[in-house]
VEXZALO-108765 format. One record per atom (N, C-alpha, C, CB): residue in one letter; x negated, y negated, z negated. Coordinates in steps of 0.2 Angstrom, whole numbers, plus 2048, in hexadecimal, padded with zeros to 3 digits. Glycine has a CB too. Layout:
BEGIN
aXYZ
...
# end
This chain:
BEGIN
mAFFE73553
mB01E6F557
mB0BE6E55A
mAFCE7255D
yB0BE72559
yB12E7255B
yB19E6E557
yB13E7A55B
aB17E6F552
aB18E6A54C
aB1AE6454C
aB13E69549
eB12E6454D
eB12E5B54E
eB13E59553
eB0CE5754C
lB15E5D55A
lB19E5A55F
lB21E5855F
lB17E5F565
tB22E5D55A
tB29E5F55B
tB2BE59555
tB2CE6855A
tB27E5654E
tB27E5054D
tB27E49551
tB23E5054B
lB24E4A555
lB20E44559
lB27E4455E
lB17E4655E
lB28E48561
lB2EE48565
lB30E44564
lB31E4D566
tB37E4755B
tB3CE44556
tB3CE3D556
tB3BE46550
rB33E3A556
rB34E34553
rB33E30559
rB31E3354D
sB33E3255F
sB32E2C567
sB3CE2C565
sB2EE32572
gB3EE34567
gB44E30566
gB4BE2D564
gB45E31568
vB48E2D55D
vB4BE29557
vB49E22559
vB47E2B54E
aB41E2255B
aB41E1B55E
aB44E18562
aB3CE19560
iB44E1B569
iB48E1C56C
iB4FE1A56D
iB48E2056D
aB53E1F569
aB5BE1D566
aB5AE17565
aB5EE21561
aB56E14560
aB58E0D55B
aB57E09561
aB53E0A554
mB52E06563
mB50E0556A
mB58E0356C
mB4DE0B56D
mB5BE0756F
mB5FE09576
mB63E04571
mB62E12579
lB66E0956A
lB6DE04566
lB6CDFD564
lB70E0755F
aB65DFA565
aB66DF3563
aB68DF156B
aB5EDF055F
vB65DF3570
vB65DEE577
vB6BDEF57A
vB60DF057D
wB6DDF4577
wB7ADF4579
wB7BDF2574
wB81DFD579
lB78DEE570
lB7DDE856A
lB7CDE356D
lB7CDE5561
vB74DE2570
vB74DDC572
vB78DDC579
vB6CDD9573
sB77DE157A
sB7DDE0584
sB87DDE580
sB7DDEF58A
lB86DE057C
lB8DDDC579
lB8CDD7579
lB8FDDC572
iB8ADD2575
iB87DCB573
iB87DC957A
iB80DCB56D
rB84DCB57E
rB83DC9584
rB85DC8589
rB80DCB586
kB8CDCD589
kB90DCF58E
kB8BDD2594
kB95DCA591
dB88DD4593
dB82DD6599
dB7DDDC598
dB7EDD059A
aB80DE259B
aB7DDE859C
aB77DE859F
aB82DED59E
sB75DE25A3
sB6CDE35A7
sB68DE25A4
sB69DDF5AC
iB6ADE259F
iB63DE1597
iB61DE8598
iB65DE058D
vB63DED59B
vB5EDF4599
vB5ADF659D
vB61DFA598
dB59DF15A3
dB56DF35A6
dB4FDF05A5
dB5ADF35AB
iB50DEC5A1
iB49DE659F
iB47DEB598
iB4CDDB59B
aB4ADEF597
aB4BDF258F
aB46DF9594
aB56DF458A
wB47DFB597
wB44E0059A
wB3EE00599
wB44E015A0
gB3ADFE59B
gB33DFC59E
gB31DFA594
gB32DF25A5
lB32DF4590
lB32DF658A
lB32DFD585
lB37DF3589
gB36E00588
gB38E06584
gB32E0A581
gB3DE0B588
fB2FE0D588
fB28E1158A
fB23E0C585
fB26E11595
vB22E06587
vB1EE03580
vB1EE06578
vB21DFD580
lB24E05577
lB27E0656F
lB25E0E56F
lB31E0456E
vB25E14575
vB27E1B573
vB1EE1A573
vB2CE2257A
sB1AE19578
sB11E1B578
sB10E17571
sB0BE1657F
wB11E1256F
wB0DE1356A
wB10E14564
wB09E0E569
tB17E16563
tB1BE1A55C
tB16E2055B
tB23E1E55E
aB16E21560
aB14E2A561
aB0CE2755F
aB16E2F56A
yB07E25563
yB02E24561
yAFFE22558
yB01E20567
fB05E1C556
fB03E1B54D
fB04E1E54B
fB05E17548
tB0BE2454C
tB0EE29545
tB0BE2F547
tB17E2B544
sB07E3354D
sB02E3754D
sAFFE38545
sAFEE34552
nAFDE3F545
nAF8E42541
nAF0E43544
nAFBE4853F
gAEEE42549
gAE9E4054C
gAE6E3A54A
gAE9E3F551
gADCE3E548
gAD8E37546
gAD8E3354A
gAD1E36544
tAD4E2A54B
tAD0E29550
tAC9E2A54F
tAD0E24552
sAC8E28553
sABFE26553
sABFE2155A
sAB9E2D554
dAB7E2055B
dAB5E1B55D
dAB6E1E565
dAADE1955A
gAB6E23565
gAB5E2856A
gABEE2956F
gAB1E30565
dAC2E29569
dAC8E2856A
dACBE27571
dACAE24567
lACEE2C575
lAD2E2B57A
lAD8E2B57D
lAD2E2B57D
sADBE2B577
sAE5E2C577
sAE7E24577
sAEAE3156D
lAE0E21576
lAE3E19579
lAE6E16580
lADEE14578
vAE0E1C587
vAE2E1A58A
vAEAE1C58C
vADDE1A58E
vAEFE1F58C
vAF4E2058F
vAFAE1858B
vAF6E2958D
pAF8E17586
pAFDE13583
pAFBE0A587
pAFDE1457A
vAF5E0B588
vAF2E0458A
vAF3E06590
vAEBE00588
lAF5E0A596
lAF7E0A59D
lAFEE0A59C
lAF4E115A0
tB01E0E597
tB09E0C598
tB0BE05595
tB0EE11593
tB08E02592
tB0ADFB58F
tB0ADF7595
tB04DF7588
iB04DFB598
iB02DF359F
iB09DF45A4
iAF8DF35A6
wB0ADFA5A5
wB0EDFC5AA
wB15DF75A6
wB0EE065AC
gB19DFA59F
gB1FDF859F
gB1FDF259D
gB22DFC59E
lB18DEE59B
lB1BDE559A
lB1BDE25A2
lB13DDE595
rB18DE35A6
rB1BDE15AD
rB1FDE45AF
rB18DE15B1
lB22DE95AF
lB28DEC5B2
lB2EDE65AF
lB2ADF55AF
aB2EDE75A5
aB34DE15A2
aB31DDB5A4
aB37DE1599
fB2CDD85A2
fB2BDD15A6
fB2EDCE5AE
fB23DD15A6
yB2DDD25B0
yB2FDD15B8
yB37DD35B8
yB29DD75BE
lB3ADD85B5
lB41DD95B5
lB42DD25B1
lB44DE05B2
fB41DCF5AC
fB44DCA5A9
fB43DC15AE
fB40DCA5A1
wB3DDC35B1
wB3CDBD5B5
wB42DBE5BC
wB34DBD5B8
rB41DC25C0
rB48DC45C2
rB4DDC25C2
rB49DC85C0
nB51DC45BC
nB59DC45BA
nB59DBE5B6
nB5CDCB5B7
hB53DBA5B3
hB56DB45B1
hB5DDB05B6
hB50DAE5B0
gB62DAF5B0
gB65DA95B2
gB68DAE5B7
gB60DA15B5
rB6CDB45B9
rB6DDB55BB
rB75DBC5B7
rB68DB45BE
sB78DBE5BB
sB7FDBF5B8
sB7CDC55B8
sB86DBD5BC
eB84DCC5B6
eB81DD05B7
eB80DD35BB
eB83DD35B5
dB79DDB5BC
dB78DDE5C2
dB81DE05C4
dB70DE55C1
fB82DE15CA
fB89DE35CD
fB8ADE95CB
fB89DE35D5
rB87DEE5C8
rB87DF65C6
rB8CDF65C0
rB80DFA5C4
yB89DF05BB
yB91DF25B6
yB92DEB5B5
yB91DF65AD
rB93DE75B9
rB97DE65BA
rB9FDE95BC
rB94DE55BC
eB9CDEC5C0
eBA0DF15C5
eBA4DF85C0
eB99DF45CD
mB9FDF85BB
mBA3DFC5B6
mBA6DF95AE
mB9DE025B5
rBA5DF45AE
rBA9DEF5AC
rBAFDEF5AD
rBA7DEB5AC
sBAFDEC5B4
sBB8DEB5B7
sBBBDF25B6
sBB9DE85C1
kBB6DF85B5
kBBCE005B8
kBBCE025B0
kBB7E095C0
wBB8DFF5AB
wBBAE015A7
wBBDDFD5A0
wBB6E045A7
gBBEDF65A3
gBBFDF359D
gBBEDF4596
gBC4DF259D
rBC4DF3592
rBC1DF358C
rBBDDF8588
rBC5DF2588
tBBEDFE58D
tBBAE0258B
tBB1E0258C
tBBCE0758C
fBAFDFC590
fBA9DFE595
fBA5DFE58D
fBA5DF759C
pBA7DFB589
pB9DDFA580
pB9EE01582
pB9FDF6572
vBA5E0857F
vBA0E0D57F
vBA0E11585
vBA1E1157B
vBA1E0F58C
vBA0E13591
vB98E11592
vBA5E12597
sB95E0C590
sB8FE08590
sB8BE0B58B
sB90E01590
lB8DE0B585
lB88E0F582
lB84E15583
lB89E1057F
lB8AE1A586
lB8BE21589
lB86E2258F
lB94E2258D
tB87E1E594
tB87E1F599
tB80E1D59D
tB8DE1C59B
vB80E1759A
vB79E1359C
vB76E14594
vB7AE0A5A0
fB75E11592
fB71E1058C
fB6FE17587
fB75E0C588
tB74E19588
tB6FE21586
tB6EE2658B
tB72E2657F
lB71E2558F
lB6DE2B595
lB66E28597
lB72E2B59F
qB63E21598
qB5FE1E59A
qB5AE1E592
qB63E1759E
gB5BE1E58D
gB59E22589
gB56E2A58A
gB5FE21586
aB5CE2C58A
aB59E3658B
aB53E36591
aB61E3E58F
vB55E31595
vB4FE3059C
vB49E30597
vB50E285A3
mB49E2A594
mB42E26593
mB41E2A591
mB40E20590
wB42E2F58A
wB3FE35585
wB3DE39589
wB43E3A580
vB41E3C58F
vB3CE41594
vB39E3F598
vB3FE45598
vB38E3A59A
vB31E3559F
vB2CE3459B
vB33E2C5A2
sB2FE34595
sB26E30591
sB22E3658D
sB28E29588
lB24E3E590
lB21E4358D
lB19E4158D
lB23E49590
pB18E42594
pB10E41592
pB0EE39592
pB0AE46598
vB10E3558F
vB10E2F58A
vB10E31584
vB14E2C58A
qB14E35580
qB13E3757A
qB10E3C578
qB18E38579
vB0EE4257C
vB0BE4657D
vB03E4257A
vB0DE49583
aAFFE3D582
aAF9E3C57F
aAF7E3657A
aAF5E3C584
sAFDE3257C
sAFAE30575
sAFAE3256F
sAFBE2C574
aAFFE3856C
aAFCE39567
aAF8E3E563
aB00E39565
iAF4E42569
iAF1E4656A
iAEAE4356B
iAF5E4A56D
hAE5E42566
hADEE3E566
hADAE4156A
hADCE3B560
aAD9E41570
aAD5E43575
aACEE40571
aAD7E3F57D
qAC9E44573
qAC3E42574
qABFE4257A
qAC0E45570
gAC1E4557D
gABCE49583
gAC2E4658A
gABCE55583
hABEE4658F
hAC0E45596
hABEE4859C
hAC0E3F598
sAC1E485A1
sABFE4C5A6
sAC0E475AD
sAC4E525A6
pABCE495B2
pAC2E465B9
pAC7E465B8
pAC2E485C0
lACAE485B7
lAD1E495B9
lAD4E425B8
lAD6E4F5B5
tAD1E425AF
tAD5E395AE
tAD4E355B1
tAD3E355A7
vACDE345B5
vACCE315B9
vAD1E2E5BE
vAC8E335BB
iAD1E365C3
iAD8E365C6
iADDE335C5
iADAE3C5C7
gAE1E355BF
gAE5E315BD
gAE8E2B5BC
gAE5E325B9
iAE2E285BA
iAE1E205B9
iAE1E1E5C0
iADAE1E5B4
aADDE205C5
aADEE1D5CC
aAE7E1E5CD
aAD9E245D3
vAEAE245CE
vAEFE235D0
vAF2E1D5CC
vAF2E285D1
wAF5E1E5C5
wAF6E195C2
wAF6E145C5
wAF3E185BD
aAEFE0F5C4
aAECE0B5C9
aAF2E085CF
aAE6E0F5CB
aAEFE0F5D4
aAF4E0D5DA
aAF9E0A5D9
aAF6E125DF
gAFEE0E5D4
gB06E0F5D4
gB08E065CF
gB09E195CF
iB02E025CC
iB04DFE5CB
iB02DF75CF
iB05DFF5C5
fAFDDFB5D5
fAFDDF55DA
fB04DF65DE
fAF6DF55E0
fB05DFE5E1
fB0CDFD5E2
fB13DF75E0
fB0FE015E1
eB13DFA5DB
eB18DF85D6
eB17DED5D5
eB15DFD5CE
sB10DEC5D5
sB11DE55D6
sB12DE25DA
sB0EDE25D5
vB0DDE25DF
vB0CDE05E6
vB13DDE5E9
vB08DE55EA
gB16DE65EA
gB1CDE65EB
gB22DE45EA
gB1CDE95EC
dB21DE05E2
dB24DDC5DF
dB26DD85E0
dB23DDC5DD
wB20DD45E2
wB1DDCC5E2
wB21DCD5EA
wB12DCA5E1
qB1DDD15ED
qB20DCF5F6
qB27DCF5F6
qB1FDD55FD
lB2BDD25F1
lB34DD35F4
lB35DCD5F2
lB3BDD95F1
aB30DC95EC
aB34DC35E6
aB32DBE5EB
aB30DC35DD
rB2BDBC5EF
rB2DDB95F3
rB30DB95F9
rB2ADB95F3
fB32DBD5FB
fB35DBE603
fB3BDBC5FF
fB35DC7609
kB3FDBC5FA
kB47DBC5F8
kB46DB55F6
kB49DC25F1
sB40DAE5F4
sB42DA95F3
sB44DA65F8
sB3FDA65F0
dB3FDA7600
dB42DA3604
dB4BDA3605
dB3EDA3609
pB51D9F605
pB57DA1607
pB57DA260E
pB5DD9D606
sB51DA2614
sB53DA461B
sB51DAB61A
sB51DA0622
nB4EDAE614
nB4FDB6614
nB54DBB613
nB4CDB9611
rB5ADB6612
rB65DB860E
rB63DBD611
rB6FDB2610
dB66DC0616
dB67DC561C
dB62DC961F
dB69DC1621
rB5CDC861D
rB57DCC621
rB55DD061C
rB52DC9624
vB51DD7620
vB4EDDA61C
vB45DD961B
vB4FDE061E
lB40DDC618
lB38DDA617
lB37DDF619
lB34DD860F
dB34DDF61D
dB30DE5622
dB29DE2622
dB34DE662B
tB26DDF61D
tB1FDDD61F
tB1CDE0619
tB1DDD4622
gB15DDE619
gB10DE1612
gB10DE9610
gB13DDF60C
lB11DEA609
lB13DF060B
lB1ADF260D
lB11DF3607
wB1FDF060B
wB27DF060C
wB23DF4613
wB2CDE760D
rB1EDF1619
rB20DF2622
rB1DDFB620
rB18DEA62A
yB19DFE619
yB19E04619
yB1EE0C619
yB15E03616
tB20E07612
tB25E0B60D
tB2CE0860D
tB23E0A605
rB30E0A60E
rB38E0360C
rB38E04604
rB43E0660F
hB34E065FF
hB36E035F9
hB2EE075F6
hB3EE055F5
pB28E005F7
pB22E025F2
pB22E015EA
pB1DDFD5F5
nB24DFE5E9
nB27DFF5E1
nB2AE035DD
nB2BDFC5E0
yB2DE065E1
yB30E0D5DF
yB29E135E1
yB38E105E4
fB28E125E5
fB22E185E5
fB1AE165E0
fB1EE195EF
gB1BE0E5E2
gB15E0D5D9
gB18E105D3
gB15E045D4
dB1EE115D1
dB20E145CA
dB1FE1A5CA
dB27E135C7
fB20E1E5D0
fB1CE255D2
fB19E245CF
fB1AE285D8
lB14E235D4
lB0BE235D2
lB0AE245CA
lB07E1A5D5
vB0DE1D5C8
vB0EE1C5C0
vB0CE235BC
vB17E1B5BE
wB11E275BE
wB15E2A5B9
wB0FE315BA
wB1FE2B5BC
wB10E305C2
wB0BE385C1
wB04E375C1
wB0CE3D5C8
gB02E2E5C0
gAFDE2D5BD
gAFBE2F5B7
gAFCE275BD
lB00E2D5B3
lB01E2F5AD
lB02E355A9
lB04E2D5AC
fB03E395AC
fB03E415AB
fAFFE425AC
fB07E455AE
lAFBE425B0
lAF0E445B4
lAF0E435AD
lAEAE3C5B9
vAEEE3A5A9
vAEAE3A5A6
vAECE3E59E
vAE7E335A7
sAF1E3F59E
sAF5E41599
sAF1E48597
sAFCE4259C
lAF5E4D59D
lAF1E5459F
lAE9E5559C
lAF0E555A7
sAE5E4F5A0
sADEE4E59F
sADBE50598
sADEE4759F
lADFE4B594
lADFE4A58F
lAE0E4E589
lAE1E46590
tAE6E5358B
tAE9E58585
tAE6E5D588
tAF1E5A583
gAE7E5F591
gAE8E67592
gAF0E6A591
gAE3E6B58E
iAF5E6558E
iAFCE6658F
iB00E64595
iB00E63589
wB03E6B598
wB03E6A5A1
wB0EE6959F
wAFFE765A8
wB13E6C59A
wB17E6B598
wB19E6359D
wB15E6C591
pB17E5D599
pB19E5759C
pB1AE575A3
pB15E5159B
iB1AE5B5A7
iB18E595AB
iB1FE575AF
iB12E5D5AF
vB24E5A5AA
vB2EE595AD
vB2EE525AC
vB35E5E5A9
sB29E505AB
sB2AE485AA
sB29E435B1
sB22E455A5
pB25E455B6
pB23E425BB
pB28E455C1
pB1BE425BD
iB2AE4C5BE
iB2DE4F5C2
iB37E495C3
iB2DE585BE
vB38E4A5BD
vB3FE465BB
vB3EE425C0
vB3FE445B4
mB3AE3C5BB
mB36E355C1
mB37E355C8
mB2FE345C1
sB35E395CB
sB35E3C5D2
sB3BE3B5D5
sB33E445D1
vB42E3E5D2
vB44E415D3
vB49E3D5D3
vB43E455CF
lB4BE375D0
lB4FE315CB
lB4DE305D1
lB4EE2D5C4
lB45E2C5D4
lB45E255D9
lB46E275E0
lB3FE205D8
mB46E2F5E1
mB47E315E7
mB4CE305EA
mB46E365E6
rB52E355E3
rB57E385E7
rB5EE345E3
rB57E435E6
iB5BE335DC
iB62E315D7
iB65E295D9
iB5DE315CD
sB60E265D3
sB60E1E5D2
sB5EE1A5D6
sB5EE1C5CD
gB55E1C5DB
gB52E1A5DC
gB53E175E3
gB4EE1D5D9
vB51E1A5E6
vB51E185EF
vB58E1B5F2
vB49E1C5F4
tB5BE205F0
tB63E215F0
tB68E1C5EE
tB64E255EC
lB69E185EA
lB6CE165E7
lB6EE0E5E8
lB6AE175E1
lB67E0C5EB
lB63E055ED
lB67E065F6
lB58E065EC
eB65E095F8
eB65E09600
eB6DE0A603
eB61E10603
kB71E0C5FD
kB76E0C5FF
kB7BE07601
kB78E0D5FB
sB7AE025FD
sB7BDFB5FD
sB77DF9601
sB7ADF85F7
lB71DF9601
lB6CDF4607
lB6EDF660F
lB62DF6607
vB72DFC610
vB73DFD618
vB7ADFB618
vB73E0561C
qB7FDF9613
qB85DF4614
qB84DEE614
qB89DF5611
sB7EDEA611
sB7FDE3611
sB7BDE0616
sB7FDDF60A
kB74DE4618
kB70DE361C
kB6FDE4624
kB6DDE661A
pB74DE2629
pB72DE462D
pB6CDE8631
pB73DE162E
eB66DE3630
eB60DE6635
eB5DDEB630
eB5ADE0638
yB5FDEE62B
yB5CDF4626
yB5FDFB627
yB5FDF361E
vB63DFD62C
vB64E0262E
vB5EE01634
vB6CE04630
rB5ADFE639
rB55DFE63D
rB4DDFD638
rB57DF8643
yB4DDFD633
yB48DFC62E
yB48E0462A
yB4ADF5628
vB4CE05629
vB4DE0D627
vB4AE0F630
vB59E10626
dB4EE0F634
dB49E1463A
dB41E15639
dB4AE11641
rB40E0E63A
rB37E0F63C
rB34E0C634
rB34E09645
tB35E0D62F
tB32E0D629
tB35E13623
tB32E06626
nB2DE16621
nB2FE1B61C
nB32E1A617
nB2BE1D61B
aB36E1D613
aB3BE1D60F
aB37E1C608
aB3FE23610
fB31E21607
fB31E21600
fB27E20601
fB35E295FC
fB24E27602
fB1EE27604
fB1CE2260B
fB1DE2D605
pB16E1E609
pB13E1A610
pB11E1C615
pB0EE1860F
gB12E1A619
gB0FE1C621
gB10E17627
gB12E23623
pB0DE1662B
pB0DE17633
pB14E13634
pB0DE1E636
pB15E0E636
pB1EE0B637
pB1FE11640
pB1EDFD63A
rB23E13640
rB24E16645
rB29E1064C
rB29E1D642
lB26E1464F
lB29E0F656
lB2EE10659
lB24E0F65B
# end
């Protein structure tokens, strides 16, 4: 089994590298590195089906290894289409504009290494439970499978509804300098990030229930750290505190990540 898993992980790494290289080349042509954000969700879809179709396991009418690729595809396509819709017609994200200004002519190489290669490496690690569950054609399930799917579904709910509420809020010009504090945003400052957190813990639980393999737990742990401490909440709130005067009061009364009743 371990030899087969090693081959599988290698194939997934090659698929991710090829995709990220292609997206990087497109970003050079378009002069817009923001497209890497859209590629993020699509990359997991690619990995899940690469693992499924290139694995050596057999399939049958009772094959449950389709569960994880299907759940991953729903999540990945929703995220990619939402980001495409949100970013369509807009200029390059300010993060990449600042990098472009700082590095000048060397930006293409810098972006390849620090944006596309780095995100590809993170994608490979985060997708470990997806790779394993998609490749090992399990025939049995347990209550943990149902629990994992329920956690995943709750994550999709928080992500989708949170994104919809924010998009509707921003569509009103009168809300330009205001802070959204209704709906899911009343209970957590980042319902979409919390949803992503649930999605990856749910996928891990489903993978564990079908395969009995524990070590892919590194995936939701890495994603949790990224969302709460590095590229998610921490990075976004630095800019929000500076750009929106109301945000400090919003922080005082609203949980940062895990939903809870507002504080008076």
